[in-house]
C-alpha positions as CSV (number, residue, x, y, z in Angstrom):
1,M,231.7,50.9,-84.8
2,K,228.2,49.7,-85.1
3,R,227.0,53.0,-83.7
4,V,228.9,54.9,-86.3
5,I,227.5,52.8,-89.1
6,C,224.0,53.3,-87.7
7,M,224.4,57.0,-87.5
8,A,225.8,57.1,-91.1
9,A,222.8,55.1,-92.3
10,V,220.4,57.4,-90.5
11,M,222.1,60.4,-92.2
12,V,221.8,58.8,-95.6
13,L,218.2,57.9,-95.1
14,G,217.5,61.4,-93.8
15,A,219.1,63.0,-96.8
16,Q,217.1,60.7,-99.1
17,A,213.9,61.7,-97.3
18,V,214.7,65.4,-97.7
19,L,215.4,64.9,-101.4
20,A,212.2,62.9,-101.8
21,G,210.2,65.6,-100.1
22,A,211.9,68.4,-102.0
23,G,211.5,66.4,-105.3
24,A,207.8,66.0,-104.6
25,D,207.3,69.7,-104.0
26,A,209.3,70.7,-107.1
27,N,207.6,68.0,-109.2
28,A,204.2,69.3,-108.1
29,V,205.1,72.8,-109.2
30,L,206.5,71.7,-112.5
31,R,203.7,69.3,-113.4
32,K,201.0,71.9,-112.6
33,T,202.8,74.4,-114.9
34,V,203.5,71.9,-117.7
35,D,199.8,70.7,-117.6
36,K,198.7,74.3,-118.1
37,V,201.2,74.8,-121.0
38,L,200.0,71.6,-122.7
39,A,196.4,72.7,-122.4
40,L,197.2,76.0,-124.0
41,L,199.2,74.4,-126.8
42,D,196.2,72.1,-127.5
43,S,193.7,75.0,-127.5
44,K,192.1,75.5,-131.0
45,E,190.4,78.7,-129.9
46,L,193.5,80.8,-129.5
47,T,195.6,82.5,-132.1
48,R,199.4,81.8,-132.0
49,A,200.0,85.2,-130.4
50,E,197.3,84.7,-127.8
51,R,198.7,81.2,-127.0
52,Q,202.2,82.6,-126.6
53,A,201.1,85.4,-124.3
54,K,199.1,83.0,-122.1
55,I,202.0,80.4,-121.9
56,I,204.4,83.2,-120.9
57,D,202.0,84.3,-118.2
58,T,201.9,80.7,-117.0
59,I,205.6,80.2,-116.8
60,N,206.6,83.6,-115.4
61,P,205.9,82.8,-111.7
62,V,207.9,79.5,-112.0
63,F,210.9,80.6,-114.0
64,D,213.6,82.7,-112.2
65,F,214.4,84.7,-115.3
66,E,216.5,87.3,-113.4
67,L,218.8,84.6,-112.1
68,M,219.0,83.0,-115.6
69,A,220.1,86.4,-117.0
70,K,222.8,86.7,-114.4
71,L,224.0,83.1,-115.1
72,T,224.4,83.8,-118.8
73,L,226.9,86.6,-118.1
74,G,228.6,84.7,-115.2
75,R,231.1,86.0,-112.7
76,K,233.4,87.2,-115.5
77,Y,231.0,89.6,-117.3
78,W,228.2,90.5,-114.8
79,P,230.5,92.9,-112.9
80,A,231.3,94.7,-116.2
81,F,227.7,95.9,-116.5
82,S,226.6,99.0,-114.7
83,K,223.5,98.8,-112.5
84,E,221.4,100.3,-115.2
85,Q,222.9,98.0,-117.9
86,R,222.2,95.0,-115.8
87,Q,218.5,95.9,-115.5
88,E,218.3,96.7,-119.2
89,F,220.1,93.5,-120.2
90,T,217.9,91.4,-117.8
91,D,214.7,92.9,-119.3
92,L,215.8,92.2,-122.9
93,F,217.1,88.7,-122.0
94,V,213.8,87.8,-120.3
95,K,211.9,88.7,-123.5
96,Q,214.2,86.7,-125.7
97,L,214.2,83.7,-123.4
98,Q,210.4,83.7,-123.2
99,G,210.2,83.6,-126.9
100,T,212.8,80.8,-127.1
101,Y,211.0,78.7,-124.6
102,F,207.7,79.1,-126.5
103,E,209.2,78.2,-129.8
104,K,210.8,75.1,-128.4
105,V,207.7,73.7,-126.6
106,E,205.5,74.6,-129.6
107,Q,207.4,72.3,-131.9
108,F,206.9,69.1,-129.9
109,N,204.1,66.7,-130.4
110,Y,202.9,66.1,-126.8
111,E,201.1,62.8,-127.2
112,K,202.4,61.6,-123.9
113,V,204.7,63.0,-121.2
114,E,206.6,60.8,-118.7
115,Y,208.5,62.1,-115.7
116,A,211.7,60.6,-114.3
117,D,212.5,60.6,-110.6
118,P,214.0,63.9,-109.5
119,V,217.7,64.0,-108.8
120,S,219.7,66.6,-106.9
121,P,222.7,68.2,-108.6
122,G,223.5,70.3,-105.5
123,K,222.2,71.8,-102.3
124,N,218.6,73.0,-102.6
125,K,218.6,72.1,-106.3
126,I,216.4,69.5,-108.1
127,A,216.6,68.3,-111.7
128,I,213.4,66.9,-113.2
129,T,213.4,65.3,-116.6
130,Q,210.3,64.8,-118.7
131,A,210.2,62.6,-121.8
132,V,207.9,63.9,-124.5
133,L,206.7,60.9,-126.5
134,S,205.1,60.8,-129.9
135,K,204.6,58.0,-132.4
136,D,208.0,58.5,-134.0
137,D,210.1,60.4,-131.5
138,K,211.1,60.9,-128.0
139,V,212.5,64.2,-126.6
140,E,213.9,64.7,-123.2
141,I,213.5,68.1,-121.4
142,T,215.2,68.6,-118.1
143,Y,214.1,71.4,-115.8
144,M,216.8,72.6,-113.4
145,M,215.0,74.0,-110.3
146,A,216.3,75.7,-107.1
147,D,214.7,76.6,-103.8
148,R,214.4,80.3,-103.8
149,D,213.2,81.5,-100.4
150,G,210.9,78.4,-100.0
151,V,209.6,78.5,-103.6
152,W,210.8,76.1,-106.3
153,K,211.8,78.0,-109.5
154,V,213.4,76.9,-112.8
155,Y,216.8,78.4,-113.4
156,D,217.7,76.4,-116.6
157,V,216.1,74.2,-119.1
158,E,218.0,71.4,-121.1
159,V,216.5,70.1,-124.3
160,E,218.2,66.8,-125.3
161,H,221.0,67.7,-122.8
162,V,221.6,71.1,-124.4
163,S,221.3,73.9,-121.7
164,I,219.5,77.0,-122.8
165,V,221.5,79.1,-120.2
166,R,224.9,77.6,-121.2
167,S,224.1,78.2,-124.9
168,Y,223.3,81.8,-124.3
169,A,226.4,82.1,-122.0
170,A,228.6,80.9,-124.8
171,E,227.1,83.3,-127.3
172,Y,227.2,86.3,-125.0
173,G,230.7,85.4,-123.8
174,E,232.0,85.4,-127.4
175,K,230.4,88.8,-128.1
176,L,231.6,90.4,-124.9
177,S,235.2,89.1,-125.4
178,K,235.3,91.3,-128.5
179,G,232.8,94.0,-127.6
180,T,231.2,96.0,-124.8
181,P,228.1,95.6,-122.6
182,A,226.5,98.5,-124.4
183,E,227.1,96.8,-127.8
184,L,225.5,93.5,-126.6
185,I,222.5,95.4,-125.3
186,D,222.1,97.3,-128.6
187,E,222.2,93.9,-130.4
188,L,219.5,92.4,-128.2
189,K,217.4,95.5,-128.8
190,A,217.8,95.1,-132.5
191,K,216.8,91.4,-132.4
192,L,213.7,92.1,-130.4
193,T,212.5,95.0,-132.5
194,P,210.1,93.7,-135.1
195,A,210.8,94.4,-138.8
196,D,208.5,96.7,-140.6
197,G,206.8,93.8,-142.3
198,D,206.2,92.1,-138.9
199,K,204.4,95.0,-137.2
């Protein structure tokens, strides 16, 4: 009996060690990226358009946008898209999501950022929460990360416990329940096409 208990304890400690190691790796990736984003947000030399372009270039290697696009459609709707439609939807979704992320991080006053200990919501997954602190406010942003072939990548972002992926999934699910993949793609194209006054 003691032997069984010892073995169980070793397994638990081993799992905790793996999580700690994985969490440290994921944390390092995320902090490095966030530090670059904060520096760009604080830059007075860049125009808003230049700042947005540089922030997007910074997050691109760390965000698994293709997976996020697939997750928003889910098992129910992803198979309904042809190969060409999947690629077109993914390209459009990535552009929309990049803009959404920039708009969200731009609105926060980053006087101080604190990180909570990583937690594991599932195998090869890590959730890292940062608290954005200002004089009058505190906002929690959770980055959901997965090990993709040995590289930690973000597959969802939660702002105050609201998932960006789930929000888009609900929006697209409602549209696809009444329309077609082609109609959704056309709608995304229209949203991403600047109005004449914005060109």
